[in-house]
NUFIZA-979235 format. One record per residue (C-alpha): x, y, z. Coordinates in steps of 0.02 Angstrom, whole numbers, m for minus. Example, Ala and Ser with C-alpha at 12.3 -4.5 7.8 and 13.67 -1.06 7.14 Angstrom:
BEGIN
     east    north       up
      615     m225      390
      684      m53      357
//
This chain:
BEGIN
     east    north       up
     2399      m32      m84
     2527       m3       50
     2554      175      108
     2747      155       61
     2696      136     m130
     2621      309     m121
     2725      456     m135
     2703      603        0
     2602      717     m119
     2472      569     m157
     2456      537       34
     2429      725       61
     2292      728      m78
     2203      572       m5
     2202      651      157
     2136      811       98
     1999      723       m9
     1951      622      151
     1939      780      260
     1823      855      120
     1720      697      117
     1698      705      309
     1653      892      310
     1524      862      169
     1446      714      248
     1416      786      420
     1245      759      477
     1143      926      501
      982      945      587
      826      933      484
      759     1110      431
      578     1149      464
      495     1211      315
      315     1259      320
      232     1213      146
       59     1282      127
      m66     1147       99
     m195     1235       m3
     m163     1426      m31
     m308     1522     m108
     m407     1384     m158
     m267     1321     m285
     m243     1140     m316
      m73     1047     m294
       28      986     m444
      m42      807     m395
     m223      859     m392
     m203      953     m558
     m122      795     m648
     m258      688     m577
     m387      803     m647
     m303      820     m823
     m403      743     m955
     m268      639    m1042
     m132      577     m925
       36      533     m991
       90      355    m1014
      181      363     m844
       36      435     m753
      m81      312     m828
       48      154     m780
       58      236     m601
     m132      241     m590
     m135       55     m646
       m1       13     m524
      m73      108     m369
     m254      120     m385
     m342      225     m256
     m507      167     m177
     m629      286      m90
     m614      182       69
     m467      224      174
     m462       48      254
     m454      m33       77
     m320       92       23
     m209       51      188
     m226     m139      158
     m227     m151      m30
      m76      m45      m59
       47     m157       45
      m27     m308      m22
        4     m259     m210
      174     m209     m173
      222     m367      m72
      231     m541     m156
       91     m651     m126
      127     m842     m133
        5     m966     m203
       m6    m1074      m48
      m61     m930       62
     m169     m825      m65
     m347     m892      m22
     m316     m899      173
     m250     m720      169
     m397     m652       62
     m506     m731      183
     m427     m661      333
     m414     m494      260
     m600     m485      203
     m645     m536      378
     m541     m400      450
     m612     m273      337
     m786     m322      370
     m766     m331      556
     m685     m152      565
     m802      m79      438
     m856      101      490
    m1019      131      422
    m1017      324      454
     m851      341      365
     m869      216      224
    m1057      196      205
    m1151       46      187
    m1055     m114      189
    m1049     m197       17
     m962     m376       42
     m934     m417     m144
     m866     m248     m176
     m745     m287      m39
     m702     m462      m89
     m678     m411     m277
     m554     m273     m221
     m458     m373      m99
     m450     m523     m220
     m392     m406     m369
     m250     m336     m245
     m196     m506     m202
     m196     m560     m376
      m84     m406     m418
       35     m461     m281
       29     m651     m336
      213     m685     m388
      217     m494     m432
      147     m539     m601
       25     m385     m611
      163     m270     m575
      276     m347     m702
      143     m336     m840
      112     m158     m802
      300     m114     m804
      318     m203     m966
      168     m116    m1035
      242       46     m994
      408       m8    m1074
      319      m52    m1230
      227      119    m1239
      395      212    m1199
      479      118    m1332
      352      152    m1464
      347      337    m1424
      540      335    m1445
      528      248    m1614
      400      373    m1676
      520      519    m1622
      648      435    m1711
      551      406    m1867
      498      590    m1864
      674      639    m1862
      732      529    m2010
      590      574    m2122
//
């Protein structure tokens, strides 16, 4: 739209709106906020949710989507593998290289005795979750079905 098609009042409103946008979109320096880590032995919300006996559907799905392992090295490697997409052609080679890397960098003092089959099973499972992203899709679909059935139950309760 050309400027000549607008009347002066519309041009003035557009200029005011642009000035307001520029003012609101200024980059401000980050504020420093001191968040206490663990005050007086109280647990964080995430820790309390983890310890709760019956997790919600979303919590259960998230635990399935993002499993946690006791070993830091497995967590670091497997999280990125499960989120990424693994191709069929490269899966076995990547599993082999990943297991080799973990075994060579295993810290016995931090992680305890090396259990090769445990590492192989965890890494293989992580790669299978990332294989064409099928594991993620299955878990998300499962969560969707659980959510839909919960909504249907609520609707049925309202109707009856």
